[in-house]
C-alpha positions as CSV (number, residue, x, y, z in Angstrom):
1,M,33.2,-67.6,82.9
2,Y,29.6,-67.8,84.1
3,I,26.7,-66.6,82.5
4,D,23.8,-65.4,84.5
5,R,20.8,-66.2,81.8
6,R,18.1,-64.1,83.5
7,Y,19.9,-61.3,82.1
8,R,17.9,-59.4,79.6
9,G,19.8,-56.3,78.9
10,R,18.6,-52.3,78.4
11,K,15.3,-52.5,76.6
12,K,15.7,-50.0,73.1
13,R,13.3,-47.3,73.3
14,S,10.6,-47.2,70.4
15,P,11.6,-44.8,67.5
16,W,7.7,-43.3,66.9
17,P,7.8,-40.2,69.7
18,F,10.9,-39.5,67.7
19,I,9.4,-39.5,64.5
20,F,6.2,-37.9,65.1
21,L,7.8,-34.9,67.1
22,L,9.9,-34.5,64.1
23,A,6.5,-34.6,62.0
24,I,5.6,-31.7,64.1
25,I,8.5,-29.7,63.4
26,L,9.0,-30.0,59.6
27,I,5.2,-30.0,57.8
28,P,4.7,-26.5,58.5
29,G,8.2,-26.1,56.9
30,V,7.1,-27.8,54.3
31,Y,3.6,-26.3,53.7
32,L,5.1,-23.3,53.2
33,L,7.9,-24.2,50.7
34,A,5.1,-25.7,49.1
35,T,2.5,-22.8,49.0
36,R,4.7,-20.0,48.4
37,T,7.6,-21.3,46.0
38,R,7.5,-23.3,43.2
39,F,9.8,-26.0,44.5
40,F,7.3,-28.6,43.7
41,E,6.3,-27.9,40.6
42,N,7.4,-30.2,37.5
43,P,10.8,-28.8,36.4
44,F,9.7,-29.9,32.5
45,N,6.3,-27.6,32.2
46,P,7.1,-24.0,31.6
47,L,6.5,-21.1,33.8
48,A,3.7,-18.9,32.8
49,P,5.1,-15.7,31.4
50,T,6.1,-12.5,32.5
51,A,2.9,-10.1,31.6
52,T,3.9,-7.0,29.4
53,P,2.1,-4.1,29.4
54,T,0.1,-3.7,25.8
55,R,0.9,-1.4,23.6
56,S,-1.9,1.3,23.2
57,A,-3.2,2.8,20.3
58,V,-1.6,6.4,21.0
59,S,1.9,4.4,21.2
60,Y,1.2,3.3,17.6
61,L,-0.2,6.5,15.9
62,A,3.1,8.2,17.1
63,E,5.2,5.4,15.2
64,A,2.8,5.7,12.0
65,E,3.4,9.6,12.3
66,D,7.2,9.4,12.6
67,A,6.5,7.0,9.8
68,Y,4.8,9.1,7.4
69,N,6.4,12.5,8.1
70,A,9.6,10.7,6.6
71,G,7.8,9.4,3.8
72,L,8.4,5.9,4.7
73,F,4.5,5.4,3.8
74,A,4.5,1.6,3.9
75,K,5.8,1.5,7.1
76,A,3.7,4.4,8.5
77,A,0.7,2.1,7.3
78,E,1.7,-1.1,9.2
79,S,1.5,1.0,12.8
80,Y,-1.8,2.5,11.6
81,D,-3.2,-0.8,10.5
82,K,-2.5,-1.8,14.3
83,M,-3.8,1.4,16.0
84,L,-7.2,0.2,13.6
85,Q,-7.2,-3.3,15.5
86,L,-7.4,-1.3,18.8
87,E,-9.6,1.4,17.3
88,P,-11.7,-0.1,14.0
89,D,-14.4,3.0,13.7
90,N,-11.3,6.1,14.2
91,H,-12.0,8.1,10.7
92,R,-9.1,9.9,11.1
93,T,-7.0,6.7,10.9
94,L,-9.2,5.4,8.2
95,N,-8.8,8.1,6.4
96,R,-5.0,8.0,6.6
97,M,-4.9,4.5,5.6
98,A,-7.3,4.8,2.6
99,W,-4.8,8.1,1.7
100,L,-1.6,5.7,2.1
101,W,-3.4,2.8,0.1
102,I,-3.9,5.7,-3.0
103,L,-0.2,7.0,-2.8
104,R,0.8,3.3,-3.1
105,G,-1.1,2.5,-6.0
106,H,-4.0,0.7,-4.9
107,P,-6.8,3.1,-5.0
108,E,-9.1,0.3,-5.0
109,R,-7.9,-1.0,-1.9
110,A,-9.1,2.3,-0.3
111,V,-12.4,2.8,-1.3
112,P,-13.9,0.6,1.6
113,L,-11.5,2.3,4.0
114,A,-12.6,5.7,2.9
115,Q,-16.3,4.4,2.9
116,R,-15.8,3.4,7.0
117,A,-14.4,6.6,7.4
118,V,-17.5,8.4,5.9
119,D,-20.1,5.5,7.7
120,A,-18.5,6.7,11.1
121,E,-17.9,10.6,10.2
122,P,-19.6,12.2,6.9
123,N,-17.7,14.9,7.1
124,A,-16.2,17.0,4.1
125,E,-12.5,15.4,4.5
126,N,-13.7,12.1,4.5
127,L,-16.3,12.4,1.7
128,S,-13.6,13.7,-0.4
129,M,-11.3,11.2,0.1
130,L,-13.8,8.5,-1.0
131,A,-14.4,10.7,-3.6
132,M,-10.8,10.7,-4.8
133,A,-10.7,6.6,-4.3
134,Q,-13.2,6.5,-6.7
135,D,-11.9,8.3,-9.0
136,W,-8.6,6.8,-9.2
137,S,-10.0,3.5,-9.6
138,G,-12.2,4.5,-12.2
139,D,-15.3,4.9,-11.1
140,Y,-16.2,8.4,-12.1
141,D,-19.7,8.3,-11.9
142,E,-19.5,7.4,-8.3
143,A,-16.7,10.0,-7.9
144,I,-18.7,12.9,-9.1
145,K,-21.6,12.4,-6.9
146,T,-19.1,11.7,-3.4
147,A,-17.3,14.7,-4.7
148,L,-20.6,17.0,-4.5
149,K,-21.3,15.6,-1.4
150,A,-18.2,16.7,0.0
151,V,-18.3,20.3,-1.0
152,D,-22.0,20.6,0.1
153,A,-21.0,19.6,3.7
154,D,-18.6,21.9,3.5
155,P,-18.6,24.5,1.1
156,L,-15.3,26.5,2.0
157,S,-12.9,23.4,2.5
158,A,-10.4,23.4,-0.2
159,I,-9.6,19.6,-0.2
160,A,-13.5,19.0,-1.3
161,H,-13.0,21.6,-4.2
162,A,-10.0,20.1,-4.8
163,T,-10.9,16.7,-5.5
164,L,-14.1,17.8,-7.2
165,G,-11.9,19.7,-9.9
166,E,-9.7,16.6,-10.7
167,V,-13.2,14.2,-10.9
168,Y,-14.5,16.9,-13.5
169,A,-11.1,16.7,-15.3
170,D,-11.1,13.0,-15.5
171,R,-15.0,13.4,-16.8
172,N,-13.5,16.0,-19.5
173,N,-16.0,18.3,-18.4
174,W,-13.2,21.2,-18.4
175,Q,-15.2,24.4,-17.5
176,R,-16.0,23.3,-14.6
177,A,-12.8,21.3,-13.5
178,I,-10.7,24.6,-13.5
179,D,-13.7,26.6,-11.7
180,E,-13.4,23.8,-9.1
181,A,-9.2,24.0,-9.0
182,R,-9.1,28.0,-8.8
183,Q,-11.9,28.0,-6.5
184,A,-10.0,25.5,-3.7
185,E,-6.9,27.8,-5.0
186,E,-8.5,30.8,-3.8
187,L,-9.2,28.8,-0.2
188,E,-6.2,27.6,0.5
189,P,-3.5,28.6,-1.8
190,D,-0.8,27.1,0.9
191,N,-2.6,23.6,0.5
192,F,0.3,21.4,-1.4
193,Y,-2.9,19.2,-2.3
194,V,-5.1,22.1,-3.9
195,I,-2.0,22.9,-6.1
196,R,-1.2,19.2,-6.8
197,N,-4.5,19.4,-8.1
198,L,-4.7,22.7,-9.9
199,G,-1.5,21.2,-11.7
200,Y,-3.2,18.1,-12.6
201,V,-6.4,19.9,-14.2
202,L,-4.1,22.2,-16.0
203,S,-2.3,19.0,-17.0
204,M,-5.2,17.1,-18.5
205,Q,-6.2,20.5,-20.7
206,G,-2.4,20.4,-21.7
207,R,-1.3,23.6,-20.2
208,S,2.0,21.8,-19.6
209,E,3.9,24.3,-18.5
210,E,1.4,25.8,-16.4
211,A,1.0,22.3,-14.7
212,L,4.5,21.8,-14.3
213,E,4.6,25.4,-12.0
214,A,1.9,23.8,-10.4
215,Y,3.7,20.7,-9.6
216,A,6.7,22.5,-8.7
217,R,4.3,24.7,-6.4
218,A,2.7,21.6,-4.7
219,T,6.9,20.1,-3.8
220,E,7.9,23.4,-2.1
221,L,4.9,23.1,0.0
222,D,5.4,19.5,1.1
223,P,8.6,17.8,-0.8
224,K,7.4,14.0,0.7
225,Y,5.3,13.0,-1.8
226,G,6.6,11.7,-4.5
227,Y,3.4,11.2,-6.5
228,I,4.0,15.1,-7.4
229,N,6.6,13.9,-8.7
230,I,5.5,11.6,-10.7
231,S,2.5,13.5,-11.7
232,A,5.3,16.0,-13.1
233,G,7.3,13.3,-14.9
234,N,4.4,12.2,-16.4
235,I,4.4,15.6,-18.5
236,Y,7.9,15.3,-19.5
237,M,6.9,11.6,-20.8
238,I,4.7,13.1,-23.1
239,L,6.6,15.5,-24.3
240,S,9.4,12.8,-24.6
241,D,11.7,14.7,-22.5
242,Y,13.0,11.9,-21.1
243,N,15.8,12.8,-19.0
244,A,13.6,15.6,-17.1
245,A,11.5,12.8,-16.2
246,I,14.1,10.4,-15.0
247,E,15.2,13.3,-13.1
248,Q,11.4,13.1,-11.5
249,F,11.1,9.9,-11.0
250,E,14.3,9.6,-9.2
251,K,12.8,12.3,-6.9
252,A,9.9,10.4,-6.2
253,V,12.1,7.2,-5.1
254,A,14.4,9.3,-2.7
255,V,11.9,11.0,-0.8
256,N,9.0,7.6,-0.8
257,P,11.4,5.1,-1.0
258,D,9.7,2.0,0.5
259,I,7.3,1.7,-2.1
260,P,6.7,0.8,-5.5
261,T,5.5,3.6,-7.6
262,G,8.4,5.6,-8.0
263,Y,10.3,2.7,-9.0
264,D,8.1,1.3,-11.7
265,A,8.0,4.9,-12.9
266,L,12.1,5.1,-13.0
267,G,12.2,1.6,-14.1
268,H,9.4,2.2,-17.4
269,A,11.0,5.9,-18.5
270,S,14.7,4.1,-18.0
271,A,13.9,1.6,-20.4
272,L,12.2,3.7,-23.0
273,N,15.4,6.4,-22.9
274,G,17.2,3.0,-24.0
275,D,18.9,1.8,-20.6
276,P,17.2,-1.4,-20.3
277,D,19.8,-2.9,-17.7
278,R,18.6,0.0,-15.4
279,G,14.4,-0.2,-16.1
280,K,14.7,-3.8,-15.6
281,A,16.1,-3.8,-11.9
282,M,14.4,-0.4,-11.4
283,L,11.1,-2.7,-12.2
284,R,11.7,-5.5,-10.4
285,K,12.7,-3.7,-7.0
286,A,9.0,-2.2,-7.5
287,I,8.3,-5.7,-7.5
288,E,10.3,-6.6,-4.7
289,L,8.6,-4.0,-3.0
290,D,5.0,-5.1,-3.9
291,P,4.4,-8.2,-5.9
292,E,0.7,-6.9,-6.2
293,Y,1.6,-4.0,-8.0
294,A,0.4,-4.4,-11.2
295,P,1.9,-1.4,-13.7
296,A,5.4,-2.8,-12.7
297,H,4.9,-6.6,-14.1
298,A,3.3,-4.8,-17.5
299,H,6.3,-2.4,-17.7
300,L,8.6,-5.6,-17.7
301,G,6.9,-7.5,-19.6
302,R,6.9,-4.5,-22.0
303,L,10.1,-4.7,-21.5
304,Y,11.1,-8.3,-22.4
305,Y,8.9,-7.8,-24.8
306,T,10.7,-5.1,-27.3
307,Q,13.9,-7.6,-26.2
308,L,11.9,-10.4,-28.3
309,N,12.4,-12.2,-25.1
310,W,8.7,-13.7,-25.9
311,E,8.6,-16.0,-22.9
312,S,9.3,-13.6,-19.9
313,A,6.9,-11.0,-21.3
314,I,3.7,-13.6,-21.5
315,E,4.4,-14.7,-18.2
316,S,4.7,-10.9,-16.5
317,F,1.7,-9.5,-18.7
318,N,0.0,-12.4,-18.0
319,T,0.6,-11.4,-13.9
320,A,0.1,-7.9,-14.6
321,F,-3.3,-9.0,-16.0
322,G,-4.4,-11.4,-13.5
323,L,-3.7,-8.6,-10.8
324,G,-6.6,-6.5,-12.8
325,L,-4.6,-4.4,-15.0
326,K,-6.5,-3.7,-18.1
327,N,-4.4,-1.8,-21.1
328,E,-5.2,-1.8,-24.8
329,E,-1.7,-1.8,-25.9
330,Y,-0.3,-4.6,-23.4
331,F,-3.7,-6.7,-24.3
332,Y,-2.5,-6.5,-27.8
333,E,1.5,-6.8,-27.3
334,L,0.4,-10.2,-25.2
335,G,-1.7,-11.8,-28.0
336,L,1.5,-11.0,-30.9
337,A,3.8,-12.8,-28.3
338,Y,2.1,-15.5,-28.5
339,S,1.6,-15.3,-32.3
340,Y,5.2,-15.2,-32.6
341,L,5.6,-18.6,-30.4
342,E,2.6,-19.8,-33.2
343,D,0.0,-20.0,-30.3
344,C,-2.5,-17.8,-32.1
345,P,-5.4,-19.6,-30.1
346,N,-4.0,-17.7,-26.8
347,G,-3.1,-14.8,-29.2
348,I,-7.0,-14.0,-30.4
349,K,-7.8,-14.0,-27.0
350,W,-6.1,-11.1,-25.7
351,F,-6.2,-9.3,-29.1
352,E,-10.3,-9.7,-29.2
353,K,-9.7,-8.2,-25.5
354,A,-7.7,-5.2,-26.3
355,L,-10.4,-4.6,-29.3
356,E,-13.3,-4.4,-26.5
357,I,-11.2,-1.7,-24.9
358,N,-10.9,0.3,-28.4
359,P,-12.8,-1.4,-31.4
360,E,-10.3,-0.2,-34.1
361,S,-7.2,-1.1,-32.5
362,K,-5.4,-1.7,-35.3
363,P,-2.5,-3.7,-34.2
364,A,-4.8,-5.7,-33.0
365,K,-6.8,-6.1,-35.8
366,D,-3.5,-7.1,-37.8
367,G,-2.9,-10.0,-35.3
368,I,-5.9,-11.2,-35.7
369,R,-5.4,-11.4,-39.7
370,R,-1.7,-12.6,-38.9
371,C,-3.3,-15.3,-37.1
372,Q,-5.7,-16.5,-39.3
373,K,-3.1,-17.2,-42.5
């Protein structure tokens, strides 16, 4: 075959024009994908969280009020506290938070909250709450000053007069106490707080039957306050009617099941009434609800003490005293528990603390003599 070596074939076209045209077509699409979608984002980077609306103070208030009206005071306090984080100077919420700490057995924690409420709005209601917190914390001198300011702020405030009556009762000023309590009753005869405080003043004067009648009236006016049942139960305890006391404490637990005060009272009364197992269970429930509620630890310590369980008694008493509780009887019982374990150095320390409260404490003196033999 003859081959013409001059033949070169068809010349190949350059691909660059085609590539250039394709780039012109694709670049806008790539740009849109990159700017309008997450197509090119690193798949290992988390996407930004979806924005959620922040809860308002009003929503926390509604939640708190629902819990409060249901007698769930610990739950109510949680929501009120969240509201305070949004509105830290809301004097009404500060007042309510102070009240709830008192009802939950921590009046010392109520004092600064009540003071903030007074600083924000020094009205009779806020001053009365501060006076009550001071009174229940044992600061009677400050309580009387504050209660008098509350009455001065509004002489027609039944709450102010009722609070002043309670403070006078704690200072053993019996006539002024009953005068203020009766004046409060005249101003608002259907106010549970007023009638409860009247009952307290009567009970402090030893007028037990009248006091119990007042407590019953207060409970009828508003049954969600277990502290009124506890007040009634305490009278029955003084009268050694443990069954009636236990009935009142059971009601306190029923209406306020998420705070420790009712369980503590019920546990203590049950133990004194010859039912240590129930007593222990109720006291442990109180501690479970609030590990910093000192009276429950002290009552549990006393229960162990009566069972001759010195080690457990020592542990519970020390916990109670570490939380700030001071009590002559429990001081010398702790001292005796140490002495029965032949630890007189620690025992004497607690006997001496009992004598600081009551220099004539016979069990404490006997305990010291026992250790000195």
